[in-house]
PyMOL Python script that loads the backbone (N, CA, C, O; Angstrom):
from pymol import cmd

cmd.read_pdbstr("""\
ATOM      1  N   MET A   1     -57.464 -21.615 -35.099  1.00  0.00           N
ATOM      2  CA  MET A   1     -57.658 -21.646 -34.307  1.00  0.00           C
ATOM      3  C   MET A   1     -59.516 -21.200 -34.265  1.00  0.00           C
ATOM      4  O   MET A   1     -59.740 -20.010 -34.042  1.00  0.00           O
ATOM      5  N   SER A   2     -60.148 -21.674 -34.370  1.00  0.00           N
ATOM      6  CA  SER A   2     -61.292 -20.927 -34.242  1.00  0.00           C
ATOM      7  C   SER A   2     -62.325 -20.753 -33.113  1.00  0.00           C
ATOM      8  O   SER A   2     -63.184 -19.894 -33.309  1.00  0.00           O
ATOM      9  N   HIS A   3     -62.374 -21.620 -31.671  1.00  0.00           N
ATOM     10  CA  HIS A   3     -62.999 -22.073 -31.054  1.00  0.00           C
ATOM     11  C   HIS A   3     -62.477 -20.374 -29.838  1.00  0.00           C
ATOM     12  O   HIS A   3     -61.378 -20.106 -29.353  1.00  0.00           O
ATOM     13  N   ILE A   4     -63.481 -19.791 -29.762  1.00  0.00           N
ATOM     14  CA  ILE A   4     -62.522 -18.971 -28.246  1.00  0.00           C
ATOM     15  C   ILE A   4     -62.577 -20.015 -27.211  1.00  0.00           C
ATOM     16  O   ILE A   4     -63.444 -20.828 -26.894  1.00  0.00           O
ATOM     17  N   TRP A   5     -61.148 -19.699 -26.688  1.00  0.00           N
ATOM     18  CA  TRP A   5     -59.994 -20.037 -25.357  1.00  0.00           C
ATOM     19  C   TRP A   5     -60.075 -19.280 -24.292  1.00  0.00           C
ATOM     20  O   TRP A   5     -60.177 -19.632 -23.116  1.00  0.00           O
ATOM     21  N   LEU A   6     -60.022 -18.173 -24.764  1.00  0.00           N
ATOM     22  CA  LEU A   6     -60.357 -17.094 -23.756  1.00  0.00           C
ATOM     23  C   LEU A   6     -61.534 -16.125 -22.996  1.00  0.00           C
ATOM     24  O   LEU A   6     -61.746 -14.990 -23.421  1.00  0.00           O
ATOM     25  N   GLU A   7     -61.927 -16.416 -22.384  1.00  0.00           N
ATOM     26  CA  GLU A   7     -63.246 -15.607 -21.759  1.00  0.00           C
ATOM     27  C   GLU A   7     -63.354 -14.715 -21.608  1.00  0.00           C
ATOM     28  O   GLU A   7     -64.213 -13.949 -22.045  1.00  0.00           O
ATOM     29  N   SER A   8     -61.571 -14.344 -20.193  1.00  0.00           N
ATOM     30  CA  SER A   8     -61.817 -13.525 -19.614  1.00  0.00           C
ATOM     31  C   SER A   8     -60.054 -13.515 -19.204  1.00  0.00           C
ATOM     32  O   SER A   8     -59.273 -14.424 -19.484  1.00  0.00           O
ATOM     33  N   LEU A   9     -59.651 -12.001 -18.345  1.00  0.00           N
ATOM     34  CA  LEU A   9     -58.524 -12.289 -18.075  1.00  0.00           C
ATOM     35  C   LEU A   9     -58.564 -12.166 -16.007  1.00  0.00           C
ATOM     36  O   LEU A   9     -57.831 -11.967 -15.039  1.00  0.00           O
ATOM     37  N   ILE A  10     -59.518 -12.361 -16.262  1.00  0.00           N
ATOM     38  CA  ILE A  10     -60.363 -11.668 -14.338  1.00  0.00           C
ATOM     39  C   ILE A  10     -59.809 -13.418 -14.247  1.00  0.00           C
ATOM     40  O   ILE A  10     -59.693 -14.271 -15.127  1.00  0.00           O
ATOM     41  N   THR A  11     -59.525 -13.451 -12.614  1.00  0.00           N
ATOM     42  CA  THR A  11     -59.129 -14.866 -12.313  1.00  0.00           C
ATOM     43  C   THR A  11     -59.042 -14.687 -10.726  1.00  0.00           C
ATOM     44  O   THR A  11     -58.413 -13.678 -10.408  1.00  0.00           O
ATOM     45  N   GLU A  12     -59.489 -15.373  -9.762  1.00  0.00           N
ATOM     46  CA  GLU A  12     -59.668 -15.337  -8.506  1.00  0.00           C
ATOM     47  C   GLU A  12     -58.403 -14.823  -7.471  1.00  0.00           C
ATOM     48  O   GLU A  12     -58.475 -14.087  -6.487  1.00  0.00           O
ATOM     49  N   ASN A  13     -57.075 -15.582  -8.153  1.00  0.00           N
ATOM     50  CA  ASN A  13     -55.779 -15.682  -6.835  1.00  0.00           C
ATOM     51  C   ASN A  13     -55.074 -15.082  -8.093  1.00  0.00           C
ATOM     52  O   ASN A  13     -55.472 -14.801  -9.224  1.00  0.00           O
ATOM     53  N   ALA A  14     -53.777 -14.992  -7.406  1.00  0.00           N
ATOM     54  CA  ALA A  14     -52.204 -14.875  -8.172  1.00  0.00           C
ATOM     55  C   ALA A  14     -51.951 -15.856  -8.786  1.00  0.00           C
ATOM     56  O   ALA A  14     -51.971 -15.651 -10.000  1.00  0.00           O
ATOM     57  N   GLN A  15     -51.564 -17.493  -8.320  1.00  0.00           N
ATOM     58  CA  GLN A  15     -51.661 -17.749  -8.773  1.00  0.00           C
ATOM     59  C   GLN A  15     -52.915 -18.724  -9.680  1.00  0.00           C
ATOM     60  O   GLN A  15     -52.391 -19.763 -10.081  1.00  0.00           O
ATOM     61  N   GLN A  16     -53.959 -18.652  -9.958  1.00  0.00           N
ATOM     62  CA  GLN A  16     -54.881 -18.908 -11.369  1.00  0.00           C
ATOM     63  C   GLN A  16     -54.280 -17.408 -12.613  1.00  0.00           C
ATOM     64  O   GLN A  16     -54.450 -17.419 -13.832  1.00  0.00           O
ATOM     65  N   GLY A  17     -53.536 -16.190 -11.733  1.00  0.00           N
ATOM     66  CA  GLY A  17     -53.396 -15.422 -12.610  1.00  0.00           C
ATOM     67  C   GLY A  17     -52.154 -16.161 -13.035  1.00  0.00           C
ATOM     68  O   GLY A  17     -52.268 -16.331 -14.249  1.00  0.00           O
ATOM     69  N   PHE A  18     -51.338 -16.535 -12.729  1.00  0.00           N
ATOM     70  CA  PHE A  18     -49.505 -16.836 -13.259  1.00  0.00           C
ATOM     71  C   PHE A  18     -49.982 -17.985 -14.339  1.00  0.00           C
ATOM     72  O   PHE A  18     -49.424 -18.045 -15.434  1.00  0.00           O
ATOM     73  N   GLU A  19     -51.416 -19.221 -13.853  1.00  0.00           N
ATOM     74  CA  GLU A  19     -51.530 -19.834 -14.695  1.00  0.00           C
ATOM     75  C   GLU A  19     -51.926 -19.602 -16.716  1.00  0.00           C
ATOM     76  O   GLU A  19     -51.477 -20.067 -17.763  1.00  0.00           O
ATOM     77  N   LEU A  20     -53.188 -18.444 -16.237  1.00  0.00           N
ATOM     78  CA  LEU A  20     -53.400 -17.836 -17.211  1.00  0.00           C
ATOM     79  C   LEU A  20     -52.033 -16.853 -17.945  1.00  0.00           C
ATOM     80  O   LEU A  20     -51.829 -16.820 -19.158  1.00  0.00           O
ATOM     81  N   ALA A  21     -51.259 -16.157 -16.988  1.00  0.00           N
ATOM     82  CA  ALA A  21     -50.229 -15.442 -18.081  1.00  0.00           C
ATOM     83  C   ALA A  21     -48.829 -17.226 -18.801  1.00  0.00           C
ATOM     84  O   ALA A  21     -47.965 -17.264 -19.676  1.00  0.00           O
ATOM     85  N   MET A  22     -49.166 -17.901 -18.180  1.00  0.00           N
ATOM     86  CA  MET A  22     -48.723 -19.172 -19.075  1.00  0.00           C
ATOM     87  C   MET A  22     -48.651 -20.120 -20.435  1.00  0.00           C
ATOM     88  O   MET A  22     -47.906 -20.693 -21.230  1.00  0.00           O
ATOM     89  N   LYS A  23     -50.703 -19.684 -19.880  1.00  0.00           N
ATOM     90  CA  LYS A  23     -51.161 -19.973 -21.162  1.00  0.00           C
ATOM     91  C   LYS A  23     -51.349 -18.946 -21.691  1.00  0.00           C
ATOM     92  O   LYS A  23     -52.372 -19.078 -22.363  1.00  0.00           O
ATOM     93  N   LEU A  24     -51.054 -18.214 -21.764  1.00  0.00           N
ATOM     94  CA  LEU A  24     -51.396 -16.964 -22.924  1.00  0.00           C
ATOM     95  C   LEU A  24     -49.603 -16.661 -23.293  1.00  0.00           C
ATOM     96  O   LEU A  24     -49.330 -15.464 -23.372  1.00  0.00           O
ATOM     97  N   SER A  25     -48.900 -17.244 -23.424  1.00  0.00           N
ATOM     98  CA  SER A  25     -47.515 -17.740 -23.431  1.00  0.00           C
ATOM     99  C   SER A  25     -47.397 -19.053 -24.450  1.00  0.00           C
ATOM    100  O   SER A  25     -46.772 -18.752 -25.467  1.00  0.00           O
ATOM    101  N   ARG A  26     -47.794 -20.277 -24.425  1.00  0.00           N
ATOM    102  CA  ARG A  26     -48.106 -21.041 -24.968  1.00  0.00           C
ATOM    103  C   ARG A  26     -48.883 -20.811 -26.144  1.00  0.00           C
ATOM    104  O   ARG A  26     -48.501 -20.982 -27.302  1.00  0.00           O
ATOM    105  N   MET A  27     -49.926 -20.437 -25.788  1.00  0.00           N
ATOM    106  CA  MET A  27     -51.285 -20.254 -26.635  1.00  0.00           C
ATOM    107  C   MET A  27     -50.647 -18.752 -28.333  1.00  0.00           C
ATOM    108  O   MET A  27     -51.285 -18.540 -29.365  1.00  0.00           O
ATOM    109  N   GLY A  28     -49.398 -18.145 -27.944  1.00  0.00           N
ATOM    110  CA  GLY A  28     -49.045 -17.411 -28.435  1.00  0.00           C
ATOM    111  C   GLY A  28     -47.294 -18.113 -29.488  1.00  0.00           C
ATOM    112  O   GLY A  28     -46.897 -17.610 -30.539  1.00  0.00           O
ATOM    113  N   VAL A  29     -46.981 -18.668 -29.149  1.00  0.00           N
ATOM    114  CA  VAL A  29     -46.371 -19.945 -29.710  1.00  0.00           C
ATOM    115  C   VAL A  29     -47.508 -20.804 -30.866  1.00  0.00           C
ATOM    116  O   VAL A  29     -47.268 -21.176 -32.015  1.00  0.00           O
ATOM    117  N   LYS A  30     -48.537 -20.910 -30.217  1.00  0.00           N
ATOM    118  CA  LYS A  30     -49.401 -21.864 -31.240  1.00  0.00           C
ATOM    119  C   LYS A  30     -49.921 -21.356 -32.035  1.00  0.00           C
ATOM    120  O   LYS A  30     -49.928 -21.743 -33.204  1.00  0.00           O
ATOM    121  N   TYR A  31     -50.551 -20.249 -31.560  1.00  0.00           N
ATOM    122  CA  TYR A  31     -50.720 -19.363 -32.724  1.00  0.00           C
ATOM    123  C   TYR A  31     -49.790 -18.904 -34.016  1.00  0.00           C
ATOM    124  O   TYR A  31     -50.040 -18.916 -35.221  1.00  0.00           O
ATOM    125  N   THR A  32     -48.381 -18.412 -33.130  1.00  0.00           N
ATOM    126  CA  THR A  32     -47.613 -17.811 -34.309  1.00  0.00           C
ATOM    127  C   THR A  32     -46.745 -19.014 -35.305  1.00  0.00           C
ATOM    128  O   THR A  32     -45.994 -18.899 -36.274  1.00  0.00           O
ATOM    129  N   GLN A  33     -47.374 -20.424 -34.373  1.00  0.00           N
ATOM    130  CA  GLN A  33     -46.037 -21.309 -35.499  1.00  0.00           C
ATOM    131  C   GLN A  33     -47.292 -23.076 -35.050  1.00  0.00           C
ATOM    132  O   GLN A  33     -46.969 -23.871 -34.168  1.00  0.00           O
ATOM    133  N   PRO A  34     -48.835 -23.268 -36.078  1.00  0.00           N
ATOM    134  CA  PRO A  34     -49.297 -23.884 -35.600  1.00  0.00           C
ATOM    135  C   PRO A  34     -49.319 -25.188 -35.776  1.00  0.00           C
ATOM    136  O   PRO A  34     -50.259 -25.945 -35.533  1.00  0.00           O
ATOM    137  N   SER A  35     -47.950 -25.534 -36.334  1.00  0.00           N
ATOM    138  CA  SER A  35     -47.742 -27.218 -36.453  1.00  0.00           C
ATOM    139  C   SER A  35     -47.002 -27.727 -35.346  1.00  0.00           C
ATOM    140  O   SER A  35     -45.910 -27.447 -34.852  1.00  0.00           O
ATOM    141  N   ASP A  36     -48.097 -28.732 -35.040  1.00  0.00           N
ATOM    142  CA  ASP A  36     -47.599 -29.217 -33.888  1.00  0.00           C
ATOM    143  C   ASP A  36     -45.501 -30.054 -34.410  1.00  0.00           C
ATOM    144  O   ASP A  36     -44.369 -30.093 -33.929  1.00  0.00           O
ATOM    145  N   GLU A  37     -46.216 -30.487 -35.556  1.00  0.00           N
ATOM    146  CA  GLU A  37     -44.913 -31.084 -36.007  1.00  0.00           C
ATOM    147  C   GLU A  37     -43.488 -29.944 -35.827  1.00  0.00           C
ATOM    148  O   GLU A  37     -42.528 -30.258 -35.124  1.00  0.00           O
ATOM    149  N   VAL A  38     -43.530 -29.166 -36.269  1.00  0.00           N
ATOM    150  CA  VAL A  38     -43.114 -28.165 -36.175  1.00  0.00           C
ATOM    151  C   VAL A  38     -42.785 -27.657 -35.021  1.00  0.00           C
ATOM    152  O   VAL A  38     -41.572 -27.850 -34.939  1.00  0.00           O
ATOM    153  N   ARG A  39     -43.109 -27.175 -34.173  1.00  0.00           N
ATOM    154  CA  ARG A  39     -42.780 -27.214 -32.773  1.00  0.00           C
ATOM    155  C   ARG A  39     -42.190 -28.321 -31.855  1.00  0.00           C
ATOM    156  O   ARG A  39     -41.539 -28.352 -30.811  1.00  0.00           O
ATOM    157  N   GLY A  40     -42.637 -29.073 -32.590  1.00  0.00           N
ATOM    158  CA  GLY A  40     -41.336 -30.475 -31.780  1.00  0.00           C
ATOM    159  C   GLY A  40     -40.645 -30.648 -32.074  1.00  0.00           C
ATOM    160  O   GLY A  40     -39.866 -31.471 -31.592  1.00  0.00           O
ATOM    161  N   LYS A  41     -40.396 -29.714 -33.466  1.00  0.00           N
ATOM    162  CA  LYS A  41     -38.707 -30.088 -34.335  1.00  0.00           C
ATOM    163  C   LYS A  41     -38.312 -29.188 -33.988  1.00  0.00           C
ATOM    164  O   LYS A  41     -37.139 -29.209 -34.363  1.00  0.00           O
ATOM    165  N   LEU A  42     -38.538 -28.042 -33.321  1.00  0.00           N
ATOM    166  CA  LEU A  42     -37.759 -26.969 -32.956  1.00  0.00           C
ATOM    167  C   LEU A  42     -37.916 -26.619 -31.056  1.00  0.00           C
ATOM    168  O   LEU A  42     -38.123 -25.542 -30.496  1.00  0.00           O
ATOM    169  N   ARG A  43     -37.756 -27.738 -30.575  1.00  0.00           N
ATOM    170  CA  ARG A  43     -38.290 -27.626 -29.472  1.00  0.00           C
ATOM    171  C   ARG A  43     -36.483 -27.576 -28.749  1.00  0.00           C
ATOM    172  O   ARG A  43     -35.768 -26.704 -28.255  1.00  0.00           O
ATOM    173  N   SER A  44     -36.384 -28.733 -28.993  1.00  0.00           N
ATOM    174  CA  SER A  44     -34.618 -28.406 -28.968  1.00  0.00           C
ATOM    175  C   SER A  44     -34.099 -27.754 -29.466  1.00  0.00           C
ATOM    176  O   SER A  44     -33.127 -27.437 -28.781  1.00  0.00           O
ATOM    177  N   ALA A  45     -34.110 -27.336 -30.232  1.00  0.00           N
ATOM    178  CA  ALA A  45     -33.195 -25.782 -30.436  1.00  0.00           C
ATOM    179  C   ALA A  45     -32.861 -24.935 -29.168  1.00  0.00           C
ATOM    180  O   ALA A  45     -31.742 -24.676 -28.725  1.00  0.00           O
ATOM    181  N   TYR A  46     -34.502 -24.430 -28.514  1.00  0.00           N
ATOM    182  CA  TYR A  46     -34.380 -23.538 -27.307  1.00  0.00           C
ATOM    183  C   TYR A  46     -34.774 -24.305 -26.232  1.00  0.00           C
ATOM    184  O   TYR A  46     -35.397 -23.537 -25.499  1.00  0.00           O
ATOM    185  N   GLU A  47     -34.731 -26.018 -25.471  1.00  0.00           N
ATOM    186  CA  GLU A  47     -35.251 -26.681 -24.773  1.00  0.00           C
ATOM    187  C   GLU A  47     -34.048 -26.370 -23.758  1.00  0.00           C
ATOM    188  O   GLU A  47     -34.294 -26.302 -22.553  1.00  0.00           O
ATOM    189  N   GLU A  48     -33.116 -26.235 -24.108  1.00  0.00           N
ATOM    190  CA  GLU A  48     -31.551 -26.120 -23.183  1.00  0.00           C
ATOM    191  C   GLU A  48     -30.675 -24.949 -23.811  1.00  0.00           C
ATOM    192  O   GLU A  48     -29.486 -25.158 -23.568  1.00  0.00           O
ATOM    193  N   ASN A  49     -30.872 -23.828 -24.512  1.00  0.00           N
ATOM    194  CA  ASN A  49     -30.415 -22.882 -24.230  1.00  0.00           C
ATOM    195  C   ASN A  49     -30.708 -21.888 -23.971  1.00  0.00           C
ATOM    196  O   ASN A  49     -31.637 -21.365 -24.586  1.00  0.00           O
ATOM    197  N   ALA A  50     -29.872 -21.036 -22.694  1.00  0.00           N
ATOM    198  CA  ALA A  50     -30.221 -20.539 -21.594  1.00  0.00           C
ATOM    199  C   ALA A  50     -30.940 -19.106 -22.139  1.00  0.00           C
ATOM    200  O   ALA A  50     -32.015 -18.673 -21.722  1.00  0.00           O
ATOM    201  N   ASP A  51     -30.077 -18.470 -23.183  1.00  0.00           N
ATOM    202  CA  ASP A  51     -30.923 -17.077 -24.024  1.00  0.00           C
ATOM    203  C   ASP A  51     -32.611 -17.814 -24.300  1.00  0.00           C
ATOM    204  O   ASP A  51     -33.603 -17.434 -23.678  1.00  0.00           O
ATOM    205  N   SER A  52     -32.618 -18.498 -24.958  1.00  0.00           N
ATOM    206  CA  SER A  52     -34.161 -18.357 -24.926  1.00  0.00           C
ATOM    207  C   SER A  52     -35.223 -18.983 -23.610  1.00  0.00           C
ATOM    208  O   SER A  52     -36.434 -18.792 -23.496  1.00  0.00           O
ATOM    209  N   LEU A  53     -34.378 -19.716 -22.770  1.00  0.00           N
ATOM    210  CA  LEU A  53     -34.788 -19.774 -21.620  1.00  0.00           C
ATOM    211  C   LEU A  53     -35.240 -18.912 -20.585  1.00  0.00           C
ATOM    212  O   LEU A  53     -35.917 -19.190 -19.595  1.00  0.00           O
ATOM    213  N   ILE A  54     -34.534 -17.290 -21.139  1.00  0.00           N
ATOM    214  CA  ILE A  54     -34.819 -16.683 -20.425  1.00  0.00           C
ATOM    215  C   ILE A  54     -35.556 -15.392 -21.029  1.00  0.00           C
ATOM    216  O   ILE A  54     -35.836 -14.337 -20.460  1.00  0.00           O
ATOM    217  N   ALA A  55     -35.809 -15.834 -22.492  1.00  0.00           N
ATOM    218  CA  ALA A  55     -36.488 -15.036 -23.233  1.00  0.00           C
ATOM    219  C   ALA A  55     -37.516 -15.622 -22.687  1.00  0.00           C
ATOM    220  O   ALA A  55     -37.790 -15.157 -21.581  1.00  0.00           O
ATOM    221  N   THR A  56     -38.359 -16.684 -23.138  1.00  0.00           N
ATOM    222  CA  THR A  56     -39.653 -17.113 -22.339  1.00  0.00           C
ATOM    223  C   THR A  56     -40.197 -16.820 -21.278  1.00  0.00           C
ATOM    224  O   THR A  56     -41.417 -16.662 -21.248  1.00  0.00           O
ATOM    225  N   SER A  57     -39.156 -16.630 -19.773  1.00  0.00           N
ATOM    226  CA  SER A  57     -39.291 -16.449 -19.315  1.00  0.00           C
ATOM    227  C   SER A  57     -40.004 -14.809 -19.151  1.00  0.00           C
ATOM    228  O   SER A  57     -41.128 -14.459 -18.790  1.00  0.00           O
ATOM    229  N   GLN A  58     -38.732 -13.986 -19.616  1.00  0.00           N
ATOM    230  CA  GLN A  58     -39.810 -13.025 -19.797  1.00  0.00           C
ATOM    231  C   GLN A  58     -40.969 -12.729 -20.723  1.00  0.00           C
ATOM    232  O   GLN A  58     -41.709 -11.857 -20.268  1.00  0.00           O
ATOM    233  N   VAL A  59     -41.300 -13.175 -21.802  1.00  0.00           N
ATOM    234  CA  VAL A  59     -42.381 -13.256 -22.038  1.00  0.00           C
ATOM    235  C   VAL A  59     -43.685 -13.545 -21.130  1.00  0.00           C
ATOM    236  O   VAL A  59     -44.766 -12.958 -21.087  1.00  0.00           O
ATOM    237  N   VAL A  60     -43.101 -14.873 -20.286  1.00  0.00           N
ATOM    238  CA  VAL A  60     -44.682 -14.874 -19.325  1.00  0.00           C
ATOM    239  C   VAL A  60     -44.355 -13.453 -18.259  1.00  0.00           C
ATOM    240  O   VAL A  60     -45.385 -12.809 -18.460  1.00  0.00           O
ATOM    241  N   ALA A  61     -43.731 -12.828 -17.512  1.00  0.00           N
ATOM    242  CA  ALA A  61     -43.489 -11.928 -16.799  1.00  0.00           C
ATOM    243  C   ALA A  61     -45.174 -10.925 -17.533  1.00  0.00           C
ATOM    244  O   ALA A  61     -46.377 -10.852 -17.286  1.00  0.00           O
ATOM    245  N   ILE A  62     -44.120 -10.329 -18.544  1.00  0.00           N
ATOM    246  CA  ILE A  62     -45.262  -9.541 -19.193  1.00  0.00           C
ATOM    247  C   ILE A  62     -46.334  -9.755 -19.229  1.00  0.00           C
ATOM    248  O   ILE A  62     -47.172  -8.866 -19.077  1.00  0.00           O
ATOM    249  N   ASN A  63     -46.736 -11.426 -19.515  1.00  0.00           N
ATOM    250  CA  ASN A  63     -48.001 -11.409 -19.803  1.00  0.00           C
ATOM    251  C   ASN A  63     -49.064 -11.378 -17.897  1.00  0.00           C
ATOM    252  O   ASN A  63     -50.057 -10.752 -17.526  1.00  0.00           O
ATOM    253  N   PHE A  64     -48.206 -12.328 -17.250  1.00  0.00           N
ATOM    254  CA  PHE A  64     -48.384 -12.143 -15.691  1.00  0.00           C
ATOM    255  C   PHE A  64     -48.704 -10.365 -15.263  1.00  0.00           C
ATOM    256  O   PHE A  64     -49.773 -10.055 -14.737  1.00  0.00           O
ATOM    257  N   GLN A  65     -47.631  -9.326 -15.575  1.00  0.00           N
ATOM    258  CA  GLN A  65     -48.152  -8.143 -15.667  1.00  0.00           C
ATOM    259  C   GLN A  65     -49.261  -7.544 -16.231  1.00  0.00           C
ATOM    260  O   GLN A  65     -49.731  -6.560 -15.658  1.00  0.00           O
ATOM    261  N   THR A  66     -49.766  -7.953 -17.247  1.00  0.00           N
ATOM    262  CA  THR A  66     -51.536  -7.467 -17.966  1.00  0.00           C
ATOM    263  C   THR A  66     -51.806  -8.416 -17.297  1.00  0.00           C
ATOM    264  O   THR A  66     -51.301  -7.774 -16.376  1.00  0.00           O
ATOM    265  N   VAL A  67     -52.193  -9.582 -16.706  1.00  0.00           N
ATOM    266  CA  VAL A  67     -53.280 -10.237 -16.192  1.00  0.00           C
ATOM    267  C   VAL A  67     -53.181  -9.808 -14.674  1.00  0.00           C
ATOM    268  O   VAL A  67     -53.898 -10.391 -13.862  1.00  0.00           O
ATOM    269  N   SER A  68     -52.673  -9.220 -14.429  1.00  0.00           N
ATOM    270  CA  SER A  68     -52.550  -9.093 -12.981  1.00  0.00           C
ATOM    271  C   SER A  68     -52.896  -7.379 -13.127  1.00  0.00           C
ATOM    272  O   SER A  68     -53.775  -6.944 -12.383  1.00  0.00           O
ATOM    273  N   ALA A  69     -52.350  -6.618 -13.881  1.00  0.00           N
ATOM    274  CA  ALA A  69     -53.331  -5.141 -13.481  1.00  0.00           C
ATOM    275  C   ALA A  69     -54.453  -5.669 -14.323  1.00  0.00           C
ATOM    276  O   ALA A  69     -55.242  -5.184 -13.512  1.00  0.00           O
ATOM    277  N   ALA A  70     -55.116  -6.129 -15.064  1.00  0.00           N
ATOM    278  CA  ALA A  70     -56.628  -6.802 -15.031  1.00  0.00           C
ATOM    279  C   ALA A  70     -56.917  -7.425 -13.793  1.00  0.00           C
ATOM    280  O   ALA A  70     -57.702  -8.360 -13.950  1.00  0.00           O
ATOM    281  N   ASN A  71     -56.625  -7.276 -12.813  1.00  0.00           N
ATOM    282  CA  ASN A  71     -57.354  -7.913 -11.772  1.00  0.00           C
ATOM    283  C   ASN A  71     -56.961  -7.209 -10.672  1.00  0.00           C
ATOM    284  O   ASN A  71     -57.095  -7.771  -9.586  1.00  0.00           O
ATOM    285  N   ASN A  72     -56.370  -5.777 -10.713  1.00  0.00           N
ATOM    286  CA  ASN A  72     -56.329  -4.950  -9.769  1.00  0.00           C
ATOM    287  C   ASN A  72     -55.255  -5.126  -9.161  1.00  0.00           C
ATOM    288  O   ASN A  72     -54.989  -4.308  -8.281  1.00  0.00           O
ATOM    289  N   TYR A  73     -54.357  -6.167  -9.411  1.00  0.00           N
ATOM    290  CA  TYR A  73     -53.665  -6.853  -8.551  1.00  0.00           C
ATOM    291  C   TYR A  73     -54.235  -7.260  -7.564  1.00  0.00           C
ATOM    292  O   TYR A  73     -53.558  -7.184  -6.538  1.00  0.00           O
ATOM    293  N   TRP A  74     -55.619  -7.831  -7.417  1.00  0.00           N
ATOM    294  CA  TRP A  74     -55.867  -9.479  -6.341  1.00  0.00           C
ATOM    295  C   TRP A  74     -56.230  -8.055  -5.335  1.00  0.00           C
ATOM    296  O   TRP A  74     -56.255  -8.518  -4.194  1.00  0.00           O
ATOM    297  N   ARG A  75     -56.443  -6.939  -5.272  1.00  0.00           N
ATOM    298  CA  ARG A  75     -56.212  -6.397  -4.422  1.00  0.00           C
ATOM    299  C   ARG A  75     -57.771  -5.978  -4.130  1.00  0.00           C
ATOM    300  O   ARG A  75     -58.055  -5.446  -5.203  1.00  0.00           O
ATOM    301  N   SER A  76     -59.011  -5.895  -3.279  1.00  0.00           N
ATOM    302  CA  SER A  76     -60.122  -5.482  -2.598  1.00  0.00           C
ATOM    303  C   SER A  76     -60.767  -4.424  -2.554  1.00  0.00           C
ATOM    304  O   SER A  76     -61.757  -4.335  -1.827  1.00  0.00           O
TER     305      SER A  76
END
""", "prot")
cmd.dss("prot")
cmd.show_as("cartoon", "prot")
cmd.util.cbc("prot")
cmd.orient("prot")
């Protein structure tokens, strides 16, 4: 991955911040496992596993905390 896709953590509102947190989470997986084919094969191992889904939610929550802090929690 050579192109810059993340210019800033600053967003206009919390909804955009959550969407950025989701993208950060997805991109973390993509950087860790760059093969689309391998990620596709692994999906069935975690898409119906409650522990895996909870762990995924935790990663998103941590990323959302980071984005929220960068945006001063959208306070003016």
